[in-house]
N, C-alpha and C positions, 0 to 999 in steps of 0.2 A: 394515599396516592401511590399507585403502582408505577414503577419506572419502566419505560420502554427499553428493552434490551434487544438490539438488532441482531446479535449473535444467536438469540433464541428464535427470533422471528424469521430470519433468513438462514436456515441451517445449512442448505446446500452451499451458500456463499461462504460461510465461516467454518465449514468442516471439510475434511478431505481424507482419503484412504491412503494406506501405505503403498498401494500400487496405482499407476495412472488410471484415470477415470475421465470419461467424456461427460461433461455437464453443460447445462444451459444456464447462463448467468444473466440476471435481470438488469435493467437500467438502474443506475444509482447515482446519487449526488453526494459530493464531498466538499470539504474545505481542503485546500491543497497549497503546497508551496514547492517551487522548482529550484533545482540547484545542479551543480556539477562538481565532481571530485571525490576523493577518498572518503567513504562513510565513517572512517575513524577520526576524521579531522574536525576541527572546531566549527567550521561553517555548517557542517551537517548537524552537529549538536544544537547549534543556534536555531537552525530551521525547525528541528523537532520541538525545541522550547517554545518557539513562536506559535507553531501549529497547535500544541496542546493548550497553550494559554488562551488562544481563541476558542478552542473547543469547550473548555470549561467555562469561559465567559458566556458562551451561547447556552450551555447547559443550565447555568444558574439564572439566566434571563428567562428561560422557559419554565424552570422550576417555580418561579414566582407566578407564572400563568397556569400552574397546575398541569404542566405538560413536561414532567421530568423524564430524563433519559440517561442511560448509561453511556459514557463516552466510549466510543467504539475503538477497535484495535487499530494500531498504526499500520499503514499499507504503503507500498512503493511500486511505482512503475519505473523500469530501468531500460536505458537504451544507450547506443554509442554510434559514432559516425561509421556507417556500414560501407561507405566508399573508401574511407581511410583504412579501415580494418575489414577488408573484403574476405569472404570465404569462411568466416567464423561460424561455427555451428552453435546450437542452443547450449550444448554442454561444454564446448571448448572456449567460448567467449569469456566466461568468468575468469579463466586462467590466462588467456592469451591477450586480452585487452587490459591495459594498465588501469588501475583503480582511479587514477587521476583523470582518465578519459571518459568515465561513465557519467551520464547525465541521469537525473532522476526527478520524479514528481512524488513527494510524500503526500499522503492523503489520510483523512479520517472521515469515515462515512457518516452522513447526517440523516436523521429521521425525515420523513416526507413533510412533516409540519414545519420544519425549519426552512425559512425562505432566504434567497440570496440577499435581499435588502437588509436582513438582520445581521449579515456578516459585516456590512459597512459600519454599523454601530459598534460591533464587537472590536473591530480593528481600531477604531478611534479610542475606545476605552483602554485596550491593551497597550497601544503605542503611546497614548497620552498619560494614563495613570500609572501604568507599570513600567513605562519607558523601554518597552521591548520594540525597538525600531524595525526589527525583522518582520513584525506583525503586518506591516504595510505591504509586504510581498505576498501575503496569503490571499488566495482567490477562490471563487466558486468554480467547481469543476463537475461535469457530468460525464459518465462513462457507461457505455452499453457494450459489453464484450460478447454477448451471445454464446455461441458454441465455443467451449474451451476444454482443454485437457489440463487436469490438475493432479497434484500429488502432495501428500504430507511428508515434509522433510523433517527428520528428527536428527538433532545434533548441530554442530557448528556450521557457520556459513561456508567455511573452507571445504566442506564435503558436499556442498550443493551439486557440483557437477555429476556426482553419482546418481542423484535423483533426477537431474535434468537429462541424463543419458537414458533413463527409463522412459521419460516423456518422449524423447526423440525417437526411440525404437517403437513406442506405441504409435506415434504419428506416422512413421514410415509404414508400419504394418497395416494401418487403417487408411493409408493414402490421404493423409491430412497435411496441410501446410500452414505456416504461420499467418496470422491475420490480426496482428496487434502487438502491443508491447509486452515484454516480460513483466509479470505481476507477482509481487510477494505480499503475503499477509502475515504479520508478525503476531502470532498468538501468544508468544512469550515476550516479556519486556527484556530485550537484549542488553539493556543497561544494568539490569539487576540479576539476570539469570545466568547460571553457569553454561558455557557453550554446549556441553554435552547434553544439556536438558532442554535446549531450544526446540520449539515447535513452530514450523514455518510452512504455510501453504504456498506452493509454487504453481503458477498458473500461466498457460499460454493460450491466448485466443487462436482459434483455428478455422479453416474453411475446407 
């Protein structure tokens, strides 16, 4: 039985170049969980644990049906109160908005054959058998970003403003404006990878 690997099937979605690039991103479905606060804090870690527990429960459920798949990369949508922190740019906001004020939606992309109703059973199993109560906050989420500018960021999260500045200049030069939430795809497991070796896709939906 061959495993479905979404990273291989949707190469544009899961790859990026060292310089900003305009791409077209397809509609996709995810399991997701929302939160607010510093990503180095315990609640953020608990949300990741719950999300991955659900993802692997779904994987093994479908493996028994001969529809196995590789659990996809962790992703995140990030935003903040733009009235409270007005005038922040794409590249200045990571520095000027306190980490405690950031809101997020963590996501793991699902294959097309996984259905929303399957998530209900997975939540019951993870929250009941594994006693991971955060699992009850996991939900089905659909996203269609369409036209987007993206770049591959190499290195620690603290240097992301350098890559985001490149995106900002590219958008200005091409008369593009924001059309959605800041999106990050974590190709490296930041829990196990040295900061200087991290690979992260940074994406901004545009119009």
